[in-house]
DRENSE-303328 format. One line per 10 residues: number of its first residue (from 1); their letters; for each residue x, y negated, z negated of N, C-alpha, C, O. Coordinates in Angstrom, 3 decimals, m for minus. Layout:
N
NUM = A = X/Y/Z/X/Y/Z/X/Y/Z/X/Y/Z | ... .
END
This chain:
219
1 = XXXXXXXXXX = 0.847/1.199/0.000/0.000/0.000/0.000/0.882/m1.249/0.000/2.002/m1.246/m0.512 | 0.330/m2.337/0.603/1.130/m3.545/0.737/1.546/m4.129/m0.605/2.605/m4.747/m0.716 | 0.696/m3.930/m1.646/1.050/m4.542/m2.934/2.119/m3.766/m3.693/2.601/m4.212/m4.734 | 2.492/m2.574/m3.149/3.603/m1.840/m3.777/4.919/m2.590/m3.611/5.865/m2.372/m4.368 | 4.976/m3.474/m2.615/6.211/m4.220/m2.351/6.337/m5.463/m3.228/7.346/m6.167/m3.182 | 5.312/m5.723/m4.021/5.318/m6.931/m4.850/5.996/m6.657/m6.185/5.685/m5.676/m6.861 | 6.913/m7.520/m6.553/7.539/m7.429/m7.863/6.714/m8.272/m8.839/6.834/m9.497/m8.876 | 5.883/m7.598/m9.619/4.959/m8.320/m10.501/5.687/m9.046/m11.625/5.175/m10.018/m12.179 | 6.878/m8.572/m11.957/7.675/m9.280/m12.973/8.065/m10.667/m12.462/8.060/m11.639/m13.217 | 8.403/m10.748/m11.170/8.742/m12.049/m10.575/7.520/m12.971/m10.575/7.628/m14.169/m10.836 .
11 = XXXXXXXXXX = 6.349/m12.380/m10.274/5.105/m13.179/m10.290/4.851/m13.722/m11.702/4.497/m14.888/m11.877 | 5.039/m12.860/m12.699/4.830/m13.279/m14.089/5.806/m14.376/m14.491/5.426/m15.345/m15.148 | 7.075/m14.217/m14.091/8.079/m15.239/m14.422/7.739/m16.566/m13.747/7.831/m17.628/m14.363 | 7.343/m16.491/m12.467/6.997/m17.711/m11.733/5.773/m18.388/m12.351/5.721/m19.614/m12.443 | 4.784/m17.588/m12.777/3.595/m18.161/m13.424/3.996/m18.860/m14.721/3.507/m19.949/m15.022 | 4.883/m18.232/m15.482/5.353/m18.848/m16.726/6.059/m20.171/m16.460/5.878/m21.141/m17.196 | 6.868/m20.204/m15.395/7.557/m21.453/m15.047/6.560/m22.538/m14.643/6.703/m23.699/m15.028 | 5.546/m22.148/m13.862/4.526/m23.128/m13.454/3.781/m23.672/m14.671/3.555/m24.878/m14.775 | 3.401/m22.787/m15.589/2.685/m23.234/m16.793/3.562/m24.145/m17.645/3.080/m25.121/m18.220 | 4.844/m23.825/m17.723/5.766/m24.669/m18.498/5.877/m26.059/m17.884/5.800/m27.068/m18.584 .
21 = XXXXXXXXXX = 6.061/m26.097/m16.556/6.176/m27.395/m15.880/4.903/m28.217/m16.052/4.965/m29.413/m16.339 | 3.743/m27.571/m15.874/2.471/m28.296/m15.995/2.262/m28.770/m17.436/1.839/m29.903/m17.663 | 2.558/m27.903/m18.407/2.335/m28.255/m19.813/3.190/m29.435/m20.258/2.679/m30.395/m20.834 | 4.496/m29.361/m19.990/5.397/m30.448/m20.411/5.083/m31.737/m19.646/5.009/m32.817/m20.234 | 4.902/m31.609/m18.335/4.645/m32.795/m17.510/3.319/m33.455/m17.886/3.223/m34.681/m17.925 | 2.296/m32.641/m18.164/0.990/m33.203/m18.522/1.080/m33.964/m19.845/0.511/m35.047/m19.985 | 1.797/m33.395/m20.810/1.956/m34.069/m22.101/2.637/m35.426/m21.931/2.172/m36.432/m22.467 | 3.748/m35.448/m21.179/4.479/m36.702/m20.964/3.655/m37.693/m20.138/3.690/m38.899/m20.379 | 2.913/m37.163/m19.157/2.066/m38.035/m18.321/0.994/m38.723/m19.157/0.730/m39.911/m18.974 | 0.376/m37.982/m20.071/m0.658/m38.573/m20.934/m0.022/m39.620/m21.862/m0.588/m40.693/m22.072 .
31 = XXXXXXXXXX = 1.148/m39.305/m22.411/1.809/m40.249/m23.324/2.183/m41.553/m22.619/2.162/m42.619/m23.235 | 2.523/m41.473/m21.334/2.896/m42.676/m20.574/1.678/m43.308/m19.905/1.512/m44.528/m19.941 | 0.837/m42.493/m19.302/m0.279/m43.013/m18.510/m1.414/m43.589/m19.347/m2.083/m44.527/m18.914 | m1.642/m43.041/m20.542/m2.743/m43.559/m21.376/m2.509/m45.019/m21.775/m3.403/m45.844/m21.586 | m1.327/m45.370/m22.325/m1.095/m46.794/m22.644/m1.158/m47.694/m21.411/m1.655/m48.818/m21.477 | m0.646/m47.186/m20.277/m0.704/m47.987/m19.045/m2.156/m48.217/m18.617/m2.514/m49.314/m18.188 | m2.980/m47.188/m18.733/m4.392/m47.321/m18.373/m5.124/m48.290/m19.288/m5.948/m49.087/m18.841 | m4.808/m48.208/m20.590/m5.425/m49.142/m21.551/m4.988/m50.570/m21.223/m5.792/m51.502/m21.261 | m3.689/m50.728/m20.899/m3.166/m52.060/m20.558/m3.854/m52.619/m19.315/m4.184/m53.804/m19.261 | m4.069/m51.759/m18.318/m4.789/m52.197/m17.116/m6.202/m52.656/m17.468/m6.689/m53.665/m16.958 .
41 = XXXXXXXXXX = m6.847/m51.895/m18.351/m8.236/m52.217/m18.715/m8.327/m53.540/m19.473/m9.130/m54.406/m19.125 | m7.505/m53.692/m20.506/m7.646/m54.884/m21.360/m7.175/m56.162/m20.668/m7.608/m57.256/m21.031 | m6.287/m56.033/m19.670/m5.817/m57.233/m18.958/m6.636/m57.526/m17.711/m6.399/m58.516/m17.020 | m7.610/m56.652/m17.426/m8.459/m56.843/m16.245/m9.442/m57.986/m16.428/m9.623/m58.497/m17.533 | m10.067/m58.374/m15.342/m11.004/m59.501/m15.344/m12.172/m59.260/m16.297/m12.817/m58.212/m16.252 | m12.438/m60.251/m17.167/m13.568/m60.178/m18.083/m13.334/m59.346/m19.321/m14.262/m59.134/m20.102 | m12.091/m58.858/m19.528/m11.800/m58.011/m20.684/m11.158/m58.835/m21.818/m10.773/m59.985/m21.603 | m11.042/m58.252/m23.018/m10.592/m59.012/m24.192/m9.261/m59.728/m24.012/m9.106/m60.854/m24.485 | m8.295/m59.104/m23.342/m6.969/m59.724/m23.174/m6.709/m60.013/m21.694/m5.610/m59.763/m21.199 | m7.684/m60.521/m21.007/m7.571/m60.725/m19.557/m6.338/m61.543/m19.190/m6.187/m62.680/m19.637 .
51 = XXXXXXXXXX = m5.468/m60.972/m18.386/m4.251/m61.638/m17.899/m4.136/m61.308/m16.405/m3.515/m60.309/m16.041 | m4.721/m62.127/m15.552/m4.753/m61.803/m14.114/m3.370/m61.543/m13.522/m3.209/m60.625/m12.717 | m2.367/m62.339/m13.909/m1.026/m62.165/m13.327/m0.406/m60.842/m13.802/0.157/m60.085/m13.011 | m0.523/m60.586/m15.110/0.020/m59.334/m15.659/m0.678/m58.120/m15.066/m0.036/m57.125/m14.729 | m2.002/m58.210/m14.942/m2.761/m57.100/m14.356/m2.336/m56.874/m12.908/m2.129/m55.739/m12.479 | m2.210/m57.981/m12.159/m1.838/m57.865/m10.752/m0.455/m57.258/m10.575/m0.244/m56.441/m9.678 | 0.505/m57.658/m11.439/1.876/m57.138/m11.333/1.915/m55.641/m11.642/2.525/m54.860/m10.911 | 1.254/m55.254/m12.739/1.245/m53.835/m13.125/0.516/m52.999/m12.076/0.955/m51.910/m11.707 | m0.603/m53.535/m11.610/m1.383/m52.821/m10.598/m0.565/m52.624/m9.322/m0.636/m51.571/m8.687 | 0.209/m53.643/m8.952/1.036/m53.575/m7.738/2.099/m52.479/m7.851/2.303/m51.697/m6.922 .
61 = XXXXXXXXXX = 2.769/m52.438/m9.002/3.827/m51.435/m9.206/3.246/m50.018/m9.168/3.799/m49.125/m8.525 | 2.123/m49.829/m9.869/1.496/m48.496/m9.901/1.031/m48.072/m8.505/1.142/m46.906/m8.127 | 0.516/m49.030/m7.759/0.049/m48.703/m6.400/1.208/m48.311/m5.486/1.061/m47.447/m4.622 | 2.367/m48.957/m5.684/3.540/m48.611/m4.868/3.938/m47.152/m5.119/4.166/m46.392/m4.178 | 4.019/m46.773/m6.396/4.416/m45.393/m6.727/3.391/m44.410/m6.194/3.745/m43.352/m5.673 | 2.109/m44.764/m6.326/1.052/m43.859/m5.862/1.027/m43.737/m4.345/0.509/m42.761/m3.803 | 1.589/m44.729/m3.662/1.569/m44.710/m2.197/2.588/m43.748/m1.602/2.473/m43.359/m0.440 | 3.587/m43.361/m2.398/4.654/m42.497/m1.881/4.213/m41.035/m1.981/3.900/m40.567/m3.076 | 4.180/m40.308/m0.870/3.837/m38.874/m0.933/4.777/m38.148/m1.902/5.965/m38.462/m1.971 | 4.238/m37.176/m2.652/5.041/m36.574/m3.725/6.295/m35.880/m3.199/7.342/m35.920/m3.845 .
71 = XXXXXXXXXX = 6.197/m35.248/m2.036/7.372/m34.533/m1.517/8.500/m35.537/m1.198/9.680/m35.219/m1.343 | 8.120/m36.745/m0.766/9.109/m37.793/m0.506/9.643/m38.337/m1.832/10.836/m38.606/m1.971 | 8.743/m38.494/m2.801/9.158/m38.995/m4.117/10.179/m38.055/m4.749/11.135/m38.503/m5.382 | 9.973/m36.739/m4.574/10.926/m35.749/m5.104/12.331/m36.005/m4.575/13.314/m35.960/m5.314 | 12.396/m36.274/m3.276/13.697/m36.470/m2.628/14.300/m37.819/m3.011/15.490/m37.915/m3.311 | 13.469/m38.858/m2.997/13.957/m40.205/m3.315/14.502/m40.274/m4.738/15.495/m40.953/m4.998 | 13.847/m39.569/m5.653/14.240/m39.640/m7.072/15.392/m38.706/m7.428/15.848/m38.698/m8.571 | 15.866/m37.923/m6.465/16.909/m36.930/m6.775/18.127/m37.520/m7.502/18.560/m36.958/m8.507 | 18.689/m38.640/m7.019/19.860/m39.190/m7.730/19.543/m39.565/m9.179/20.346/m39.325/m10.081 | 18.366/m40.154/m9.390/17.977/m40.541/m10.752/17.715/m39.296/m11.600/18.076/m39.243/m12.776 .
81 = XXXXXXXXXX = 17.082/m38.297/m10.983/16.792/m37.048/m11.694/18.083/m36.378/m12.153/18.182/m35.917/m13.290 | 19.076/m36.327/m11.256/20.364/m35.718/m11.604/21.039/m36.518/m12.711/21.646/m35.949/m13.619 | 20.927/m37.847/m12.628/21.544/m38.710/m13.648/20.922/m38.467/m15.026/21.620/m38.483/m16.040 | 19.606/m38.242/m15.053/18.898/m38.080/m16.332/18.961/m36.654/m16.855/19.203/m36.432/m18.042 | 18.743/m35.680/m15.961/18.633/m34.284/m16.416/19.869/m33.437/m16.111/20.036/m32.351/m16.667 | 20.740/m33.942/m15.218/21.944/m33.180/m14.860/21.740/m32.247/m13.685/22.695/m31.632/m13.212 | 20.504/m32.131/m13.203/20.215/m31.265/m12.051/18.917/m31.704/m11.389/18.064/m32.337/m12.011 | 18.788/m31.355/m10.114/17.531/m31.633/m9.415/16.797/m30.339/m9.087/15.802/m30.346/m8.362 | 17.300/m29.218/m9.631/16.714/m27.909/m9.356/16.049/m27.322/m10.595/16.345/m27.717/m11.723 | 15.150/m26.378/m10.367/14.524/m25.673/m11.478/13.575/m26.554/m12.276/13.291/m27.690/m11.899 .
91 = XXXXXXXXXX = 13.090/m26.009/m13.384/12.115/m26.727/m14.211/12.673/m28.060/m14.691/11.983/m29.079/m14.650 | 13.932/m28.052/m15.147/14.542/m29.267/m15.694/14.637/m30.376/m14.655/14.526/m31.557/m14.987 | 14.839/m29.997/m13.409/14.990/m31.004/m12.369/13.688/m31.467/m11.754/13.692/m32.386/m10.936 | 12.579/m30.860/m12.123/11.291/m31.192/m11.496/10.388/m32.001/m12.422/9.547/m32.769/m11.955 | 10.557/m31.832/m13.723/9.642/m32.490/m14.661/9.687/m34.012/m14.534/8.644/m34.666/m14.570 | 10.886/m34.583/m14.386/10.980/m36.050/m14.278/10.180/m36.598/m13.088/9.352/m37.489/m13.283 | 10.400/m36.092/m11.854/9.582/m36.611/m10.745/8.093/m36.293/m10.891/7.248/m37.057/m10.424 | 7.768/m35.170/m11.537/6.348/m34.865/m11.770/5.707/m35.946/m12.636/4.606/m36.412/m12.340 | 6.392/m36.341/m13.696/5.850/m37.356/m14.609/5.762/m38.714/m13.911/4.772/m39.431/m14.059 | 6.814/m39.065/m13.142/6.792/m40.338/m12.411/5.663/m40.343/m11.376/5.021/m41.370/m11.156 .
101 = XXXXXXXXXX = 5.428/m39.204/m10.752/4.416/m39.129/m9.704/2.987/m39.159/m10.220/2.098/m39.682/m9.548 | 2.752/m38.602/m11.412/1.366/m38.488/m11.890/0.969/m39.550/m12.929/m0.222/m39.776/m13.140 | 1.931/m40.195/m13.572/1.580/m41.201/m14.589/0.747/m42.358/m14.011/m0.260/m42.724/m14.619 | 1.124/m42.949/m12.862/0.276/m44.017/m12.290/m1.115/m43.517/m11.924/m2.106/m44.224/m12.106 | m1.182/m42.298/m11.409/m2.475/m41.691/m11.055/m3.354/m41.552/m12.291/m4.534/m41.902/m12.268 | m2.763/m41.032/m13.383/m3.538/m40.859/m14.620/m3.933/m42.213/m15.205/m5.036/m42.360/m15.731 | m3.037/m43.208/m15.119/m3.348/m44.542/m15.646/m4.583/m45.122/m14.960/m5.429/m45.734/m15.612 | m4.684/m44.932/m13.655/m5.864/m45.420/m12.924/m7.132/m44.696/m13.364/m8.192/m45.309/m13.492 | m7.019/m43.393/m13.594/m8.189/m42.638/m14.063/m8.618/m43.118/m15.444/m9.812/m43.201/m15.733 | m7.641/m43.434/m16.301/m7.962/m43.950/m17.639/m8.671/m45.294/m17.522/m9.677/m45.533/m18.189 .
111 = XXXXXXXXXX = m8.138/m46.171/m16.669/m8.772/m47.483/m16.472/m10.224/m47.317/m16.020/m11.118/m48.004/m16.512 | m10.447/m46.404/m15.084/m11.808/m46.166/m14.569/m12.725/m45.638/m15.679/m13.876/m46.059/m15.795 | m12.204/m44.712/m16.493/m13.013/m44.144/m17.591/m13.392/m45.228/m18.598/m14.519/m45.250/m19.090 | m12.452/m46.131/m18.906/m12.736/m47.197/m19.878/m13.736/m48.206/m19.313/m14.564/m48.744/m20.048 | m13.657/m48.457/m18.019/m14.589/m49.404/m17.403/m16.023/m48.877/m17.391/m16.972/m49.655/m17.304 | m16.176/m47.573/m17.476/m17.515/m46.981/m17.440/m18.226/m47.065/m18.788/m19.408/m46.737/m18.897 | m17.490/m47.510/m19.824/m18.121/m47.669/m21.139/m19.099/m48.845/m21.082/m18.791/m49.902/m20.530 | m20.262/m48.640/m21.654/m21.302/m49.680/m21.658/m20.753/m50.983/m22.239/m20.178/m50.997/m23.327 | m20.939/m52.068/m21.499/m20.460/m53.380/m21.953/m21.064/m53.757/m23.310/m20.444/m54.474/m24.095 | m22.273/m53.270/m23.575/m22.933/m53.568/m24.840/m22.169/m53.027/m26.036/m22.222/m53.613/m27.118 .
121 = XXXXXXXXXX = m21.456/m51.912/m25.858/m20.660/m51.346/m26.960/m19.548/m52.320/m27.356/m19.287/m52.526/m28.541 | m18.898/m52.912/m26.357/m17.816/m53.864/m26.621/m18.367/m55.129/m27.274/m17.805/m55.632/m28.247 | m19.466/m55.635/m26.732/m20.044/m56.870/m27.270/m20.542/m56.669/m28.695/m20.387/m57.550/m29.541 | m21.141/m55.511/m28.963/m21.639/m55.239/m30.310/m20.496/m55.138/m31.306/m20.601/m55.619/m32.434 | m19.393/m54.505/m30.880/m18.240/m54.361/m31.767/m17.628/m55.720/m32.088/m17.291/m56.001/m33.238 | m17.485/m56.567/m31.059/m16.920/m57.901/m31.274/m17.866/m58.751/m32.130/m17.414/m59.544/m32.956 | m19.177/m58.584/m31.931/m20.152/m59.359/m32.698/m20.130/m58.985/m34.173/m20.475/m59.801/m35.028 | m19.720/m57.738/m34.476/m19.659/m57.303/m35.877/m18.355/m57.703/m36.554/m18.105/m57.346/m37.705 | m17.528/m58.447/m35.829/m16.305/m58.968/m36.435/m15.056/m58.165/m36.146/m13.992/m58.489/m36.673 | m15.146/m57.131/m35.327/m13.955/m56.336/m35.012/m13.031/m57.139/m34.098/m13.489/m57.902/m33.248 .
131 = XXXXXXXXXX = m11.747/m56.959/m34.285/m10.779/m57.621/m33.412/m10.790/m56.911/m32.056/m11.292/m55.792/m31.952 | m10.234/m57.559/m31.002/m10.173/m56.878/m29.698/m9.463/m55.529/m29.771/m9.891/m54.565/m29.137 | m8.371/m55.460/m30.550/m7.639/m54.187/m30.655/m8.495/m53.126/m31.345/m8.522/m51.972/m30.917 | m9.202/m53.523/m32.424/m10.086/m52.575/m33.115/m11.214/m52.130/m32.184/m11.636/m50.974/m32.211 | m11.694/m53.060/m31.362/m12.766/m52.720/m30.418/m12.296/m51.649/m29.427/m13.026/m50.708/m29.117 | m11.060/m51.816/m28.938/m10.532/m50.861/m27.964/m10.347/m49.481/m28.595/m10.782/m48.471/m28.042 | m9.689/m49.449/m29.772/m9.301/m48.148/m30.340/m10.422/m47.479/m31.146/m10.434/m46.254/m31.270 | m11.356/m48.252/m31.691/m12.394/m47.642/m32.521/m13.755/m47.546/m31.821/m14.632/m46.804/m32.263 | m13.926/m48.292/m30.740/m15.230/m48.241/m30.053/m15.100/m47.755/m28.608/m15.799/m46.831/m28.193 | m14.200/m48.382/m27.847/m14.131/m48.067/m26.424/m13.543/m46.673/m26.173/m14.120/m45.875/m25.434 .
141 = XXXXXXXXXX = m12.385/m46.386/m26.797/m11.740/m45.085/m26.554/m12.618/m43.899/m26.986/m12.751/m42.943/m26.222 | m13.225/m43.931/m28.192/m14.118/m42.805/m28.541/m15.292/m42.668/m27.581/m15.705/m41.556/m27.255 | m15.832/m43.802/m27.126/m16.969/m43.761/m26.207/m16.560/m43.189/m24.842/m17.360/m42.558/m24.152 | m15.298/m43.424/m24.475/m14.815/m42.979/m23.161/m14.199/m41.585/m23.212/m13.654/m41.118/m22.211 | m14.275/m40.915/m24.355/m13.598/m39.627/m24.515/m13.943/m38.595/m23.435/m13.031/m37.958/m22.908 | m15.233/m38.401/m23.081/m15.524/m37.429/m22.009/m14.834/m37.790/m20.697/m14.314/m36.916/m20.002 | m14.831/m39.085/m20.360/m14.166/m39.524/m19.127/m12.663/m39.309/m19.191/m12.035/m38.974/m18.186 | m12.084/m39.504/m20.377/m10.642/m39.299/m20.535/m10.292/m37.809/m20.412/m9.267/m37.454/m19.830 | m11.142/m36.953/m20.960/m10.911/m35.506/m20.833/m10.993/m35.091/m19.362/m10.195/m34.284/m18.885 | m11.968/m35.655/m18.659/m12.094/m35.362/m17.219/m10.842/m35.842/m16.478/m10.378/m35.188/m15.544 .
151 = XXXXXXXXXX = m10.304/m36.979/m16.898/m9.085/m37.509/m16.260/m7.897/m36.583/m16.504/m7.098/m36.345/m15.599 | m7.780/m36.064/m17.720/m6.692/m35.127/m18.032/m6.844/m33.855/m17.193/m5.860/m33.306/m16.698 | m8.083/m33.396/m17.042/m8.338/m32.184/m16.256/m7.915/m32.361/m14.800/m7.230/m31.512/m14.230 | m8.335/m33.478/m14.213/m7.977/m33.746/m12.810/m6.454/m33.861/m12.668/m5.877/m33.357/m11.704 | m5.816/m34.520/m13.624/m4.356/m34.690/m13.562/m3.642/m33.342/m13.690/m2.640/m33.104/m13.016 | m4.151/m32.468/m14.546/m3.545/m31.138/m14.696/m3.612/m30.361/m13.380/m2.664/m29.671/m13.006 | m4.738/m30.483/m12.688/m4.881/m29.796/m11.395/m3.932/m30.397/m10.356/m3.336/m29.673/m9.558 | m3.798/m31.709/m10.372/m2.840/m32.351/m9.465/m1.423/m31.870/m9.767/m0.627/m31.661/m8.852 | m1.112/m31.696/m11.043/0.222/m31.209/m11.423/0.469/m29.788/m10.915/1.577/m29.463/m10.488 | m0.563/m28.943/m10.962/m0.423/m27.593/m10.407/m0.074/m27.695/m8.917/0.792/m26.977/m8.416 .
161 = XXXXXXXXXX = m0.762/m28.596/m8.228/m0.496/m28.823/m6.802/0.941/m29.304/m6.597/1.644/m28.810/m5.715 | 1.371/m30.259/m7.402/2.717/m30.827/m7.255/3.811/m29.802/m7.600/4.860/m29.774/m6.957 | 3.564/m28.964/m8.613/4.582/m27.962/m8.961/4.773/m26.975/m7.807/5.888/m26.532/m7.530 | 3.656/m26.638/m7.135/3.766/m25.746/m5.971/4.560/m26.423/m4.859/5.366/m25.788/m4.178 | 4.320/m27.729/m4.685/5.023/m28.491/m3.657/6.519/m28.587/m3.961/7.347/m28.584/m3.051 | 6.849/m28.671/m5.230/8.259/m28.815/m5.626/9.064/m27.557/m5.296/10.294/m27.586/m5.312 | 8.369/m26.451/m4.997/9.068/m25.228/m4.590/9.873/m25.425/m3.321/10.814/m24.679/m3.051 | 9.499/m26.444/m2.534/10.204/m26.726/m1.276/11.652/m27.152/m1.522/12.498/m27.008/m0.639 | 11.944/m27.677/m2.721/13.323/m28.095/m3.013/13.895/m27.272/m4.174/14.795/m27.726/m4.880 | 13.359/m26.052/m4.363/13.897/m25.169/m5.394/13.477/m25.523/m6.794/14.258/m25.404/m7.738 .
171 = XXXXXXXXXX = 12.226/m25.966/m6.932/11.746/m26.397/m8.240/11.336/m25.275/m9.169/11.063/m25.525/m10.343 | 11.285/m24.045/m8.682/10.851/m22.946/m9.529/9.338/m22.816/m9.546/8.629/m23.676/m9.024 | 8.840/m21.726/m10.152/7.402/m21.528/m10.248/6.816/m20.789/m9.053/7.545/m20.270/m8.208 | 5.492/m20.750/m8.995/4.790/m19.988/m7.959/5.034/m20.550/m6.564/5.145/m19.791/m5.601 | 5.117/m21.872/m6.446/5.370/m22.483/m5.139/6.727/m22.081/m4.603/6.869/m21.775/m3.420 | 7.718/m22.082/m5.468/9.080/m21.695/m5.074/9.110/m20.233/m4.634/9.733/m19.891/m3.629 | 8.428/m19.372/m5.397/8.386/m17.939/m5.058/7.689/m17.716/m3.715/8.146/m16.929/m2.885 | 6.569/m18.427/m3.519/5.816/m18.280/m2.273/6.644/m18.714/m1.071/6.613/m18.062/m0.027 | 7.380/m19.802/m1.208/8.176/m20.312/m0.082/9.385/m19.415/0.186/9.686/m19.089/1.334 | 10.078/m19.018/m0.898/11.298/m18.204/m0.714/10.988/m16.845/m0.105/11.663/m16.414/0.830 .
181 = XXXXXXXXXX = 9.961/m16.159/m0.634/9.647/m14.802/m0.157/8.611/m14.819/0.967/8.756/m14.118/1.969 | 7.565/m15.625/0.789/6.491/m15.613/1.777/6.857/m16.284/3.078/6.463/m15.819/4.148 | 7.616/m17.388/3.005/7.943/m18.136/4.215/9.300/m17.736/4.787/9.399/m17.382/5.962 | 10.349/m17.792/3.960/11.692/m17.521/4.473/11.947/m16.031/4.735/12.716/m15.689/5.633 | 11.309/m15.140/3.960/11.558/m13.698/4.142/10.360/m12.967/4.757/10.365/m11.741/4.866 | 9.352/m13.716/5.153/8.169/m13.153/5.825/7.455/m12.081/4.999/6.866/m11.157/5.561 | 7.503/m12.197/3.680/6.753/m11.279/2.812/5.414/m11.947/2.473/5.223/m12.531/1.406 | 4.508/m11.827/3.435/3.217/m12.523/3.339/2.441/m12.131/2.087/1.717/m12.948/1.518 | 2.594/m10.874/1.658/1.823/m10.418/0.506/2.176/m11.192/m0.759/1.311/m11.437/m1.600 | 3.447/m11.581/m0.897/3.844/m12.355/m2.078/3.245/m13.754/m2.013/2.770/m14.278/m3.021 .
191 = XXXXXXXXXX = 3.268/m14.356/m0.833/2.646/m15.682/m0.684/1.164/m15.611/m1.006/0.624/m16.495/m1.671 | 0.497/m14.543/m0.529/m0.937/m14.398/m0.767/m1.247/m14.279/m2.255/m2.185/m14.901/m2.753 | m0.444/m13.467/m2.969/m0.659/m13.309/m4.411/m0.423/m14.638/m5.138/m1.178/m14.998/m6.041 | 0.628/m15.364/m4.740/0.913/m16.659/m5.373/m0.252/m17.632/m5.169/m0.638/m18.349/m6.092 | m0.803/m17.650/m3.959/m1.936/m18.539/m3.677/m3.141/m18.149/m4.528/m3.823/m19.014/m5.078 | m3.404/m16.845/m4.635/m4.552/m16.383/m5.441/m4.371/m16.781/m6.906/m5.312/m17.240/m7.553 | m3.150/m16.602/m7.425/m2.891/m16.966/m8.825/m3.071/m18.473/m9.025/m3.627/m18.904/m10.035 | m2.598/m19.276/m8.058/m2.764/m20.731/m8.163/m4.245/m21.115/m8.145/m4.674/m21.992/m8.896 | m5.024/m20.453/m7.283/m6.466/m20.734/m7.221/m7.132/m20.397/m8.560/m7.939/m21.174/m9.070 | m6.787/m19.238/m9.121/m7.366/m18.840/m10.413/m6.965/m19.816/m11.520/m7.768/m20.137/m12.397 .
201 = XXXXXXXXXX = m5.715/m20.284/m11.470/m5.239/m21.232/m12.480/m6.016/m22.548/m12.411/m6.402/m23.101/m13.440 | m6.241/m23.043/m11.193/m7.003/m24.287/m11.029/m8.445/m24.099/m11.502/m9.006/m24.973/m12.164 | m9.040/m22.955/m11.160/m10.412/m22.675/m11.607/m10.505/m22.655/m13.127/m11.462/m23.168/m13.707 | m9.499/m22.054/m13.768/m9.487/m21.973/m15.228/m9.362/m23.356/m15.859/m10.052/m23.671/m16.829 | m8.474/m24.180/m15.299/m8.297/m25.545/m15.826/m9.582/m26.345/m15.667/m10.010/m27.030/m16.596 | m10.207/m26.259/m14.474/m11.431/m27.022/m14.228/m12.566/m26.567/m15.152/m13.292/m27.395/m15.701 | m12.717/m25.250/m15.321/m13.788/m24.734/m16.184/m13.559/m25.166/m17.637/m14.506/m25.534/m18.331 | m12.310/m25.122/m18.093/m12.002/m25.540/m19.461/m12.289/m27.026/m19.642/m12.857/m27.442/m20.652 | m11.885/m27.831/m18.637/m12.136/m29.273/m18.703/m13.618/m29.582/m18.726/m14.074/m30.405/m19.520 | m14.379/m28.921/m17.854/m15.833/m29.141/m17.815/m16.482/m28.790/m19.148/m17.382/m29.486/m19.618 .
211 = XXXXXXXXX = m16.013/m27.701/m19.747/m16.566/m27.279/m21.039/m16.314/m28.331/m22.118/m17.199/m28.636/m22.919 | m15.100/m28.883/m22.132/m14.774/m29.907/m23.133/m15.553/m31.197/m22.889/m16.004/m31.843/m23.835 | m15.711/m31.574/m21.607/m16.471/m32.788/m21.294/m17.913/m32.644/m21.778/m18.473/m33.568/m22.369 | m18.508/m31.481/m21.522/m19.883/m31.229/m21.970/m19.989/m31.286/m23.489/m20.956/m31.817/m24.037 | m18.987/m30.733/m24.160/m19.010/m30.690/m25.622/m18.936/m32.089/m26.239/m19.573/m32.358/m27.258 | m18.148/m32.984/m25.610/m17.945/m34.302/m26.217/m18.831/m35.392/m25.620/m18.733/m36.555/m26.010 | m19.695/m35.019/m24.676/m20.610/m36.007/m24.109/m21.793/m36.201/m25.041/m22.443/m35.243/m25.460 | m22.057/m37.461/m25.354/m23.173/m37.773/m26.251/m24.428/m37.939/m25.427/m24.519/m38.837/m24.589 | m25.401/m37.067/m25.665/m26.693/m37.141/m24.968/m27.800/m37.398/m25.965/m28.966/m37.495/m25.582 .
END
């Protein structure tokens, strides 16, 4: 049978590498992208700390990074990646560009989630004497929690996509295995298994995210 030629230990190792890259990168992306998203929201038009110039500058920088295709970003960042991590290969060499590539994307999703909070919640909080900072952290963020969870879910799926793409430059994980064996060595069965595992992983992330959004949505 065709699957007798598959080394399942390699599949397991590649899956572990993909999960490691997604887990570490997602954590760092949230730590960087959440404050950036909050900053975009509060400095936007009509918000508590509205700063049109600051908002425009930050928005411009984030849009530039988001405009670069990830495979190009991987290559462009190679010198910086080597300077920071000592290598541009494997898990260690891929996490930095993954975080740079997804943080602006997540920041925009955070900004969108915060904007969807009912304006009345902000006005009521300010009317009760809360400071703008207290309004953001005690009223807006809790109210936007389902949207923020959805943003994390979408970003995690994008990271799975990016980790597979990073296999093109030896980034490790399922994408790397699929390209090395499925493309360069014409072992189609390994590529097929890698694709199936990636599909199942995305389905699992989406189902988990949907479950959490439903749980924290106030109806």
